[in-house]
C-alpha angles and dihedrals in degrees: 000000000000095000097063100031123143090199128024138294097015149322131232113257132194118190127175114241104170144002097302112135094226144357121220131193108188144158125210119225122191108236112236112220090240087066094064113116091012129114121247118205124200115194132174146125124278133194130189139197121189093336112178133180123023092345141215129319154170109248133209124174135168126205135184124239093280098049099263111148110240101178142340145187118203099166090259095173101035107043126158108252134170118000119325137157124242112309131176117243134179135186132183135205133184112232109228121221092252095052116130106165133029119204119202127183152098129282137196117200112188129003134325134052130297125193126193131192144165092025115181134176127201141164107243103194 
């Protein structure tokens, strides 16, 4: 969305169009063995407009080699709700020894519109 971007040229936008329970924009990253037992941090700015229901969130999820979810962080206690201007958020997740894939992204559960910008991922320890 170039019209509501925090940083040029545009921001990611998720808007509910139907009755789906959630929308998700994510990317899969292969986990390098040197990442096992380290903490990954996803940070970025989020903005919301008329968000109802559970809300908008940054998301981190790790899976093993057969697609079983090992752990996740979907900002359960700090979701974007209602209408709010850009605000910085960050979440963390420890990568288990059996992790094979890391999924990073943004999610909107419920109605409204969620924007995300300046996302960054790093290993913190």
